[in-house]
C-alpha positions as CSV (number, residue, x, y, z in Angstrom):
1,M,-176.0,60.2,-11.3
2,S,-177.4,63.6,-10.6
3,D,-175.9,66.3,-8.3
4,T,-179.0,65.9,-6.0
5,F,-178.3,62.2,-5.4
6,A,-174.6,62.8,-4.9
7,M,-175.4,65.5,-2.3
8,M,-177.6,63.0,-0.4
9,R,-174.6,60.8,0.2
10,A,-172.2,63.6,1.3
11,G,-171.6,65.4,4.5
12,P,-173.3,64.9,7.8
13,S,-176.5,63.8,6.1
14,G,-174.6,61.1,4.2
15,L,-173.1,59.9,7.5
16,A,-176.5,59.9,9.2
17,R,-177.9,57.9,6.2
18,R,-175.1,55.3,6.5
19,I,-175.6,55.0,10.3
20,I,-179.3,54.5,9.8
21,E,-178.7,51.8,7.1
22,L,-176.3,50.0,9.4
23,W,-178.7,50.2,12.3
24,A,-181.4,48.7,10.2
25,L,-179.0,45.9,9.2
26,A,-178.3,45.3,12.9
27,G,-182.0,45.1,13.5
28,G,-182.2,42.4,10.8
29,L,-179.4,40.5,12.5
30,V,-181.4,40.7,15.7
31,L,-184.3,39.1,13.9
32,V,-182.1,36.4,12.5
33,A,-180.8,35.7,16.0
34,V,-184.4,35.4,17.2
35,V,-185.3,33.0,14.5
36,L,-182.2,30.9,15.2
37,M,-182.9,30.9,18.9
38,N,-186.5,29.8,18.2
39,A,-185.2,27.0,15.9
40,Y,-182.8,25.8,18.6
41,S,-185.5,25.9,21.2
42,L,-187.9,23.9,19.0
43,F,-185.1,21.4,18.1
44,A,-184.2,21.0,21.8
45,D,-187.8,20.5,22.7
46,I,-188.4,17.8,20.0
47,A,-185.1,16.0,20.4
48,F,-184.5,16.3,24.2
49,R,-187.7,17.6,25.7
50,R,-185.7,20.6,27.0
51,P,-186.7,23.8,25.2
52,L,-184.9,27.0,25.9
53,A,-186.5,28.4,29.0
54,G,-187.9,31.9,28.5
55,D,-187.5,31.9,24.7
56,F,-190.7,33.8,24.3
57,E,-189.3,36.6,26.5
58,L,-186.3,36.9,24.2
59,V,-188.6,36.9,21.2
60,E,-190.5,39.8,22.7
61,V,-187.4,41.8,23.4
62,G,-185.7,40.9,20.1
63,V,-188.7,41.7,17.9
64,A,-189.3,45.0,19.7
65,V,-185.7,46.1,19.3
66,A,-185.6,45.0,15.6
67,A,-188.9,46.7,14.8
68,F,-187.7,50.0,16.2
69,A,-184.4,49.6,14.4
70,F,-186.3,49.6,11.1
71,L,-188.3,52.8,11.7
72,P,-185.5,55.3,10.8
73,Y,-184.7,53.4,7.6
74,C,-188.3,53.3,6.6
75,Q,-188.6,57.0,7.2
76,L,-185.5,57.7,5.3
77,T,-186.5,55.6,2.3
78,G,-190.1,56.5,2.3
79,A,-191.1,52.9,3.0
80,N,-193.7,53.8,5.6
81,V,-197.3,52.9,4.9
82,T,-198.9,55.4,2.7
83,A,-202.3,55.8,1.0
84,D,-201.1,56.6,-2.6
85,I,-204.7,56.2,-3.8
86,F,-205.4,59.7,-2.5
87,T,-202.4,61.3,-4.2
88,Q,-202.2,59.3,-7.5
89,N,-203.7,62.3,-9.4
90,A,-202.1,65.0,-7.3
91,G,-199.4,67.2,-8.7
92,A,-195.7,66.9,-7.7
93,R,-195.9,70.0,-5.5
94,T,-198.9,68.7,-3.6
95,V,-197.2,65.3,-3.0
96,A,-194.1,67.2,-1.9
97,L,-196.2,69.3,0.6
98,L,-197.8,66.1,2.0
99,A,-194.4,64.5,2.3
100,L,-193.2,67.6,4.2
101,F,-196.2,67.5,6.5
102,S,-195.7,63.8,7.2
103,A,-192.0,64.2,7.8
104,L,-192.7,67.0,10.3
105,I,-195.3,64.8,12.1
106,A,-192.7,61.9,12.2
107,F,-190.1,64.3,13.6
108,F,-192.4,65.5,16.4
109,F,-193.6,62.0,17.3
110,S,-190.1,60.7,17.3
111,L,-189.1,63.4,19.8
112,L,-192.2,62.6,21.9
113,L,-191.5,58.9,21.9
114,T,-187.8,59.4,22.7
115,W,-188.7,61.5,25.7
116,R,-191.3,59.1,27.0
117,M,-189.2,56.0,26.4
118,S,-186.3,57.7,28.2
119,L,-188.6,58.2,31.2
120,G,-189.7,54.6,30.9
121,L,-186.1,53.4,30.9
122,L,-185.4,55.3,34.1
123,E,-188.5,53.9,35.9
124,Y,-187.8,50.3,34.8
125,R,-184.2,50.7,35.9
126,Q,-185.2,52.3,39.2
127,Y,-187.7,49.6,40.1
128,G,-185.5,46.7,38.8
129,E,-188.3,45.1,36.8
130,T,-187.2,41.9,35.0
131,T,-188.8,39.2,32.8
132,V,-190.4,36.4,34.8
133,I,-188.5,33.3,33.6
134,M,-185.0,34.6,32.6
135,N,-184.9,37.6,35.0
136,F,-183.7,39.8,32.1
137,P,-183.7,43.4,33.1
138,I,-186.3,45.1,31.0
139,W,-184.7,48.5,31.0
140,I,-181.8,47.1,28.9
141,A,-184.2,46.7,25.9
142,F,-185.0,50.4,26.1
143,I,-181.4,51.5,25.2
144,P,-181.4,50.4,21.5
145,I,-185.1,51.4,21.2
146,I,-184.3,55.0,22.4
147,F,-181.3,55.1,20.0
148,S,-183.6,54.0,17.2
149,L,-186.1,56.8,18.1
150,A,-183.2,59.3,18.1
151,L,-182.2,58.0,14.6
152,L,-185.8,58.3,13.6
153,A,-185.7,62.0,14.6
154,V,-182.6,62.4,12.4
155,A,-184.2,60.6,9.5
156,S,-187.3,62.7,9.8
157,L,-185.2,65.9,9.7
158,I,-183.4,64.6,6.5
159,S,-186.9,63.8,5.1
160,V,-188.0,67.3,5.9
161,R,-185.0,68.7,4.1
162,D,-185.6,66.5,1.1
163,A,-189.3,67.4,1.0
164,L,-188.5,71.1,1.3
165,A,-186.2,70.7,-1.7
166,D,-188.9,68.9,-3.6
167,V,-191.5,71.6,-2.7
168,R,-189.1,74.2,-4.2
169,S,-188.4,72.1,-7.3
170,P,-191.1,69.5,-7.7
171,G,-189.9,66.2,-9.0
172,S,-186.2,66.7,-8.5
173,Y,-185.8,64.2,-5.6
174,E,-187.8,61.6,-7.4
175,E,-185.7,62.0,-10.6
176,A,-182.5,61.7,-8.5
177,T,-183.5,58.6,-6.6
178,G,-185.6,56.9,-9.2
179,R,-188.7,56.8,-7.0
């Protein structure tokens, strides 16, 4: 294991990476809960003609929360959608510069979305808007989503740092991580 990879797991950056990984796993658990709830609702509908009322509302909230929980992990691991066909013949430094540019864009968009979603949370809370069937307060779903966006900002900063290191020494990050 190289020194670069060991440095990735140490200090505040390492702690942030671990929190982001755990948050993505929590998002996965939310999806599992949504699937189990759907299975229960379907079984209850078939067996007893009594499905879970408002199950689609819980699906909407659960999937939204889970999707946002995955964003920081995708940013951190470089698992976002990319068009590698445009960079397949590019040099390591060019790819590193493009990675730096995309990480900066991700950082600024995460800040923008965090800000706007925070305002949305305040408005939904102020007006007391709820889902139709279950009367679930919509603002509650904003809390984990905003946390996910804040983690996305952190992941983007880590990506910026990693891309800067790669711009200075092309190929070092790929060699250390095996990507």
